[in-house]
C-alpha positions as CSV (number, residue, x, y, z in Angstrom):
1,M,80.2,55.3,118.6
2,K,78.7,57.5,115.9
3,L,78.2,60.2,118.0
4,N,81.7,59.5,119.8
5,I,83.1,60.1,116.8
6,L,81.1,63.3,115.3
7,S,81.9,65.1,118.5
8,I,85.6,64.4,118.0
9,I,85.2,65.8,114.4
10,I,83.6,68.8,116.1
11,M,86.0,69.3,118.5
12,S,88.6,69.1,116.0
13,C,86.9,71.7,113.7
14,L,86.5,74.0,116.9
15,V,90.2,73.8,118.0
16,S,91.5,74.3,114.8
17,C,89.3,77.0,114.0
18,T,89.6,79.1,116.7
19,N,93.4,78.5,116.4
20,S,94.0,77.8,120.0
21,T,92.8,81.3,121.6
22,T,90.7,79.5,124.0
23,K,92.6,81.3,126.9
24,K,91.1,84.6,125.6
25,E,87.6,84.1,125.8
26,T,87.2,86.5,128.2
27,S,88.0,89.0,125.9
28,I,85.4,88.2,123.3
29,P,81.9,90.5,123.3
30,A,79.2,89.0,125.3
31,D,77.2,87.2,122.5
32,T,80.4,85.6,121.4
33,T,81.5,83.7,124.5
34,K,80.4,80.6,123.9
35,T,80.0,78.1,120.8
36,A,76.5,77.2,119.6
37,V,75.5,74.0,121.2
38,F,75.1,71.8,118.1
39,K,74.9,68.0,118.1
40,P,74.5,66.1,114.9
41,A,72.0,63.5,114.2
42,D,74.5,61.8,111.6
43,F,77.5,62.4,109.3
44,E,75.1,64.6,106.7
45,E,74.3,67.1,109.6
46,Q,77.9,67.4,110.2
47,L,78.1,68.2,106.8
48,V,76.0,71.2,106.5
49,Y,77.2,72.3,110.0
50,N,81.1,72.1,108.8
51,R,79.8,74.2,105.0
52,A,77.9,76.5,106.2
53,F,80.7,77.7,108.8
54,E,83.2,77.6,105.8
55,A,80.4,79.8,104.1
56,V,80.1,82.6,106.8
57,I,84.2,82.6,106.6
58,W,84.2,83.0,102.6
59,G,80.9,85.1,102.0
60,I,81.0,88.0,104.6
61,P,81.8,90.4,101.8
62,A,79.2,89.6,99.7
63,V,76.6,89.6,102.1
64,N,78.1,92.6,103.5
65,S,77.5,94.5,100.1
66,E,74.3,92.7,99.5
67,L,73.4,94.3,102.9
68,L,74.2,98.2,101.5
69,H,71.8,97.2,98.6
70,E,69.0,96.2,101.0
71,S,68.8,99.3,103.1
72,L,69.0,101.4,100.1
73,V,65.8,99.5,99.1
74,K,64.2,100.1,102.4
75,V,65.0,103.9,101.5
76,K,62.8,103.9,98.4
77,G,66.0,104.2,96.4
78,D,67.9,101.9,93.6
79,Y,71.3,100.8,92.1
80,N,72.6,103.8,89.8
81,Q,71.3,106.4,92.2
82,I,73.7,107.7,94.8
83,I,73.3,107.3,98.9
84,Y,74.4,110.8,100.5
85,W,74.6,112.4,104.0
86,S,73.7,116.3,103.7
87,G,75.7,116.3,107.3
88,L,77.9,114.1,109.3
89,I,76.9,111.6,109.8
90,S,75.5,110.2,113.4
91,S,74.5,106.4,115.0
92,K,71.5,106.7,112.8
93,N,74.3,105.3,110.4
94,Q,74.9,101.8,111.3
95,T,77.1,100.6,108.8
96,L,80.6,99.2,109.7
97,T,82.7,101.7,111.2
98,P,81.9,104.8,109.2
99,N,83.9,108.3,109.2
100,P,81.9,110.5,111.2
101,D,84.3,113.7,109.7
102,V,83.7,113.5,106.2
103,I,80.5,113.9,103.8
104,Y,79.6,110.5,102.4
105,V,78.8,110.4,98.8
106,N,78.2,106.5,97.6
107,P,77.2,105.9,94.3
108,L,75.8,102.1,93.8
109,Y,75.6,100.1,90.4
110,D,74.3,97.7,88.2
111,T,75.8,97.2,85.0
112,R,72.8,94.1,83.8
113,Q,71.5,96.7,81.5
114,G,75.1,97.5,80.2
115,P,78.5,99.4,81.2
116,V,77.5,102.4,83.8
117,V,79.1,106.2,83.9
118,L,80.4,107.7,87.4
119,E,81.6,110.8,86.3
120,I,83.9,112.4,89.3
121,P,84.5,116.3,89.2
122,P,88.0,117.9,89.2
123,V,89.5,119.2,92.8
124,E,88.3,122.4,93.2
125,G,90.2,124.1,95.5
126,V,89.6,122.8,99.1
127,S,87.5,120.4,97.4
128,S,88.3,117.1,96.9
129,L,87.2,113.4,97.2
130,T,89.0,110.4,98.4
131,G,87.6,106.7,97.7
132,S,87.5,103.8,95.6
133,L,85.4,101.8,93.5
134,D,84.5,98.5,94.6
135,D,83.1,95.4,93.3
136,G,80.2,93.2,94.7
137,W,82.9,91.8,96.3
138,Q,83.7,94.5,98.1
139,T,87.7,94.3,96.0
140,A,89.1,97.5,95.4
141,I,88.8,98.1,91.2
142,E,90.8,101.5,91.1
143,D,91.4,104.5,93.5
144,I,89.1,107.6,93.1
145,G,90.2,111.4,93.2
146,P,93.7,113.1,94.1
147,A,95.3,109.7,95.2
148,G,93.8,107.6,92.2
149,V,93.5,106.7,88.8
150,D,92.1,110.8,87.9
151,K,94.6,112.3,90.1
152,G,92.1,115.1,91.2
153,K,91.5,116.1,87.3
154,G,88.4,114.3,87.7
155,G,87.1,111.9,84.8
156,K,84.4,109.6,84.0
157,Y,85.1,106.3,85.2
158,L,83.4,103.4,82.7
159,I,82.3,100.5,84.9
160,L,82.0,97.6,82.7
161,P,80.2,94.5,83.1
162,P,81.8,91.0,83.7
163,N,83.5,89.6,80.6
164,Y,82.8,92.7,78.6
165,K,84.4,92.5,75.3
166,E,83.3,95.8,73.6
167,A,85.7,98.8,72.6
168,V,85.6,101.3,75.2
169,P,84.9,104.6,73.8
170,L,87.4,107.6,73.9
171,G,87.8,109.5,76.7
172,Y,86.6,107.2,79.9
173,I,88.3,104.9,82.0
174,P,87.5,101.5,81.9
175,M,86.6,99.9,84.8
176,P,86.0,96.3,84.3
177,S,83.9,94.9,87.3
178,S,83.9,91.3,88.0
179,T,80.6,91.5,89.6
180,F,77.3,93.3,87.7
181,T,76.6,95.6,91.0
182,G,79.0,97.3,93.0
183,Y,79.3,100.4,94.9
184,A,81.5,103.2,95.5
185,I,82.7,105.0,98.7
186,L,83.4,108.5,98.3
187,R,84.4,110.9,100.8
188,S,84.0,114.7,100.4
189,N,86.5,116.2,102.9
190,L,86.5,118.8,105.0
191,T,88.6,121.5,106.4
192,D,87.7,122.9,109.3
193,G,84.2,121.5,109.8
194,S,82.3,124.8,110.2
195,P,78.2,124.9,108.8
196,N,79.4,127.1,105.3
197,D,82.5,124.0,104.9
198,I,80.3,121.1,105.6
199,K,77.9,122.9,103.2
200,R,80.6,123.2,100.4
201,A,81.8,119.4,100.4
202,V,78.0,118.6,100.1
203,D,77.6,120.8,97.3
204,Y,81.1,119.5,95.7
205,G,80.0,115.9,96.2
206,K,76.6,116.3,94.8
207,K,78.6,117.1,91.4
208,V,79.1,113.6,91.0
209,K,77.1,111.8,88.4
210,I,76.4,108.1,87.9
211,Y,74.4,107.4,84.1
212,P,73.5,104.1,82.0
213,L,76.6,104.9,79.0
214,S,73.7,104.1,76.6
215,E,72.5,107.4,77.5
216,A,75.9,109.6,77.9
217,D,74.9,111.3,75.0
218,N,71.9,113.2,77.0
219,P,72.1,112.1,80.5
220,P,69.8,112.0,82.8
221,A,69.9,113.7,86.1
222,T,71.2,111.8,88.6
223,T,69.4,110.3,91.5
224,F,70.5,111.8,95.5
225,V,68.7,110.2,98.2
226,D,70.0,112.1,101.4
227,L,69.8,109.8,104.7
228,L,71.0,112.1,107.0
229,E,67.9,111.4,109.4
230,V,67.1,107.9,108.0
231,P,68.1,105.1,109.8
232,F,70.2,103.1,107.9
233,S,71.6,99.9,109.4
234,N,74.5,97.6,107.1
235,T,76.1,95.3,110.6
236,I,76.3,91.7,109.6
237,P,73.5,89.4,110.9
238,Y,74.9,87.0,112.4
239,D,71.8,84.4,112.1
240,F,70.0,82.6,109.4
241,H,69.3,85.8,107.2
242,F,72.6,85.7,106.7
243,F,72.4,83.1,104.5
244,E,69.2,84.7,103.0
245,I,71.1,87.9,102.1
246,L,74.2,85.3,100.7
247,N,71.6,83.5,98.5
248,Q,70.9,86.8,96.7
249,F,73.9,87.2,95.7
250,I,74.9,84.4,94.3
251,Q,71.5,84.2,92.7
252,R,72.3,87.6,90.8
253,E,76.5,87.3,90.2
254,P,78.4,85.2,88.4
255,W,81.0,82.7,89.5
256,I,84.4,84.0,89.9
257,T,86.9,81.4,88.5
258,R,88.7,81.3,91.9
259,D,85.6,80.7,93.8
260,L,84.1,77.7,91.5
261,A,85.0,75.5,94.9
262,M,82.2,76.6,96.7
263,I,79.0,75.8,94.3
264,D,78.9,72.4,95.9
265,Q,79.6,74.1,99.5
266,L,77.0,76.2,98.8
267,K,74.7,73.4,98.0
268,T,75.2,71.1,100.1
269,I,73.4,73.9,102.7
270,G,70.7,75.0,100.1
271,I,72.2,77.2,97.9
272,E,72.2,76.7,94.5
273,K,72.1,79.7,91.6
274,G,69.0,79.3,89.9
275,K,66.7,77.5,92.6
276,I,64.5,78.7,95.7
277,F,66.2,78.7,98.7
278,Q,64.5,76.8,101.5
279,A,65.7,75.6,104.7
280,D,63.2,73.3,107.4
281,A,63.5,74.3,110.7
282,R,66.3,71.2,111.4
283,R,68.5,73.3,108.7
284,Q,67.6,76.5,110.1
285,E,69.1,75.3,113.6
286,I,72.3,74.1,112.1
287,L,72.8,77.5,109.7
288,N,72.0,79.3,113.0
289,A,74.6,77.4,115.2
290,A,77.2,77.2,112.2
291,I,77.2,80.6,112.4
292,K,77.3,81.7,116.0
293,D,80.4,79.7,116.1
294,A,82.1,81.2,113.0
295,H,81.4,84.4,114.5
296,T,82.9,83.5,117.6
297,W,85.5,82.3,115.3
298,I,85.8,85.2,113.3
299,D,86.2,88.0,116.5
300,S,89.2,85.4,117.9
301,E,91.3,86.0,115.0
302,Y,89.9,90.0,114.8
303,Q,91.7,89.7,118.4
304,N,94.5,87.8,117.4
305,A,95.2,90.1,114.6
306,F,96.9,92.5,117.1
307,K,100.0,90.9,118.1
308,I,101.7,92.4,114.9
309,P,101.3,96.1,116.5
310,F,102.3,99.0,114.1
311,Y,104.1,100.7,116.6
312,N,106.4,98.4,118.7
313,D,105.1,98.1,122.2
314,T,101.6,99.6,121.6
315,K,98.0,98.1,121.1
316,W,97.6,100.3,117.3
317,A,97.6,97.6,114.5
318,L,96.0,97.7,111.4
319,P,94.3,94.6,111.9
320,V,94.3,92.8,108.5
321,S,97.3,91.1,106.9
322,Q,99.6,92.2,104.5
323,D,98.4,88.3,102.4
324,F,95.0,90.6,101.9
325,V,96.3,94.0,101.7
326,K,98.5,92.5,98.7
327,S,95.3,90.4,97.3
328,I,93.3,93.1,97.2
329,A,95.9,95.8,95.3
330,S,96.3,92.8,92.6
331,D,92.7,91.9,92.6
332,Y,93.5,88.5,93.7
333,S,95.3,87.4,91.1
334,I,98.9,86.5,92.8
335,P,99.5,82.5,92.2
336,N,99.1,80.2,95.3
337,L,97.2,83.5,97.6
338,Y,93.4,83.5,98.3
339,P,93.3,84.9,101.8
340,V,89.9,84.0,102.6
341,R,89.9,83.9,106.7
342,E,92.0,87.3,106.8
343,R,89.3,88.6,104.4
344,A,86.1,87.5,106.6
345,I,88.4,89.3,109.9
346,A,88.6,92.7,107.5
347,Y,85.2,92.5,106.3
348,S,83.8,91.9,109.5
349,I,84.4,95.2,110.5
350,A,84.8,97.3,107.5
351,Y,82.7,97.5,104.0
352,F,85.3,98.9,102.1
353,S,88.7,98.5,100.0
354,A,91.3,100.8,98.9
355,K,93.0,99.8,96.0
356,H,96.1,101.4,96.9
357,L,96.2,101.4,100.9
358,G,98.3,104.3,102.1
359,T,97.8,106.8,99.4
360,G,94.9,108.3,99.9
361,Q,94.4,106.9,103.4
362,F,95.5,104.9,106.6
363,Y,94.0,103.3,109.6
364,L,95.1,102.4,112.8
365,I,92.9,100.4,115.3
366,S,92.9,99.6,119.3
367,I,91.1,97.7,121.4
368,K,93.2,97.6,124.4
369,D,94.6,100.8,126.4
370,N,98.1,100.7,127.6
371,K,98.1,98.1,130.1
372,G,96.2,95.1,127.9
373,E,92.5,96.2,129.1
374,E,89.8,96.2,127.2
375,F,87.9,99.6,126.9
376,D,85.3,100.0,129.0
377,G,82.8,102.6,128.4
378,S,82.1,103.3,132.2
379,K,86.0,104.7,132.7
380,L,87.5,107.6,131.1
381,Y,90.8,107.2,128.7
382,K,93.3,109.9,127.4
383,L,94.9,109.6,123.9
384,H,97.9,111.7,123.8
385,L,98.8,112.9,119.8
386,P,102.1,114.7,119.7
387,A,101.9,117.5,117.2
388,K,102.8,118.0,113.8
389,V,100.5,114.9,112.6
390,P,102.2,113.9,109.2
391,V,99.4,113.9,106.9
392,K,98.4,116.4,103.9
393,L,94.4,116.6,104.8
394,Y,93.3,115.7,108.6
395,W,93.4,112.9,110.8
396,S,90.8,111.8,113.2
397,V,90.1,108.8,116.2
398,T,86.5,107.5,116.0
399,A,85.1,105.2,118.8
400,Y,82.6,102.1,117.9
401,D,80.8,99.5,119.7
402,R,83.2,96.5,120.2
403,E,80.4,94.3,119.8
404,T,78.8,95.6,116.3
405,H,82.0,97.8,114.9
406,A,78.9,100.5,114.4
407,L,79.1,104.1,115.9
408,I,77.8,104.1,119.5
409,L,73.7,104.3,119.6
410,G,72.6,107.5,121.1
411,M,76.2,109.5,120.9
412,K,75.7,113.1,120.0
413,Y,79.3,112.4,117.9
414,A,81.5,110.0,117.7
415,S,84.9,111.2,117.2
416,R,87.6,113.8,117.1
417,A,89.4,114.9,114.2
418,S,92.0,117.9,113.3
419,T,88.6,119.6,111.6
420,S,86.9,119.5,114.8
421,P,85.8,123.0,115.8
422,G,87.1,124.1,118.6
423,L,89.6,121.4,119.5
424,Q,92.2,122.4,122.1
425,K,95.6,122.2,121.4
426,N,98.9,122.1,123.9
427,S,101.4,124.6,124.2
428,D,103.6,122.4,121.7
429,G,100.7,122.1,119.4
430,S,99.7,118.1,120.7
431,V,96.5,117.3,121.2
432,D,95.0,115.0,123.8
433,I,91.6,113.3,123.2
434,Y,89.6,112.0,125.9
435,F,87.1,109.0,125.6
436,G,84.4,108.1,128.1
437,A,80.9,108.7,129.7
438,K,81.6,111.7,130.8
439,A,83.7,114.5,129.6
440,P,86.5,115.9,132.1
441,A,86.3,119.2,133.4
442,G,87.2,121.7,130.6
443,K,88.0,119.2,127.8
444,E,84.5,118.7,126.5
445,S,86.0,119.9,122.9
446,N,88.3,117.6,123.1
447,W,86.0,114.7,124.7
448,V,84.2,111.7,122.7
449,P,81.1,110.2,124.7
450,T,80.7,106.5,124.9
451,D,78.1,104.2,126.4
452,P,78.8,103.5,129.7
453,K,77.4,99.7,129.9
454,R,79.2,98.7,126.5
455,K,82.9,98.2,125.6
456,F,84.1,99.9,122.8
457,E,87.3,100.1,120.4
458,L,89.1,103.6,118.6
459,L,90.0,103.8,114.8
460,A,92.3,106.5,113.9
461,R,92.3,108.1,110.5
462,F,94.9,109.2,108.5
463,Y,94.3,111.5,105.1
464,G,96.6,112.1,103.0
465,P,99.7,110.2,104.7
466,E,103.0,111.0,104.4
467,K,106.3,110.0,104.5
468,G,106.6,110.4,108.6
469,F,104.1,108.7,109.1
470,F,105.0,105.5,107.4
471,D,108.7,105.6,108.4
472,K,107.1,106.2,112.4
473,T,109.5,109.7,113.0
474,W,105.9,110.9,114.5
475,K,104.8,108.2,116.9
476,M,101.2,107.7,118.3
477,G,100.9,106.2,122.1
478,D,98.7,104.0,123.8
479,V,95.4,105.3,125.3
480,E,95.7,105.1,128.7
481,E,93.1,105.3,131.5
482,V,92.5,108.4,133.8
483,K,92.4,107.7,137.4
């Protein structure tokens, strides 16, 4: 009788978590089509499974952030340094949906020894930064650059540790962080993508500085770690290692009031502040089953997020909820609103959040063509962009691996953008972009290669979006298969 009751509990959990999406299992990536076969021996094991499942959904942004530092340590870097790419990134960068049409400059901060200064240069001609400062939960503290607090004038952002009570010196922009560690994702923007343009963007990006406030009178030189030719992975591990990474974060960072209910949840699975995280073979088996099922659920919810398109009757959407966008903008301070499940979906595909989405940039994603079929890397597709895309800076469309949400491995490039050299325009100023394993004749400069053995997804970026974008007087159509 006990096992029958437990079976009912399991089925009830899976049905509620998948939100009645079992009919759509065929659209889930290959490694997430089935739930793990987990048979609890007793109620205690069922509780461990349930709480591990919830810990995955709750902890994704923390793990995502922690992985960034773990990868940095592997390349001999550390906090209070800046990782950057001295050219356009390739698939050696396996972070979640990175932008291959900018120069990345990413400072990582650690305020455990006191406040840290992040010095941003003013706009210089066509040189500018777009980005945000995020805490360890990937919650945007504020935006940076022309669309941010400094409005393009540059400035000294002072990152404050949790519960910092001292006065902020004059001339600094206070940035209170809810965690000791975090990072800024800064993009040094391009204009035409030429070698000289890339060099200009790199040189400008390296004017960013990071140093302790205690050394502000004589700041030490900032350490820059170039990752252009270095394999750098930041995709989420949906296995036991996830919990090991989550434990590292919990041991270092303070509890936030909104998350106190998770203390006992994590204790059940073996994660407790001040104690070593240990799991025997059976506990690891349970945790692996829970995270595999959580991965399946997250992917099904990601697909469901496309039910509300950005443009009516299309497959383009921003697959995050308005509750999540509002929560980020308010630092989760809105009463009765804490969209943990929506947050998990967002950070399963990205490792960044903007404070004011739509001011500096906006994103649209598509995972299916105009007929509702998933993108197949062995086929050829076309996307038509009407003329006069309403952006101040640039637009781009990037192909990512559908399963990992990272750049497709081994491709010579991953996107086409308004800044791509040699991009062909039609006579009316519109642009056609092609995606597939083989370029159509005469269209190589407008083609993005894909892996014929894997599925992919597309992310369209609009930097400096203007009114015409949001009132939809300009509209991007669906992607169509080319027969």
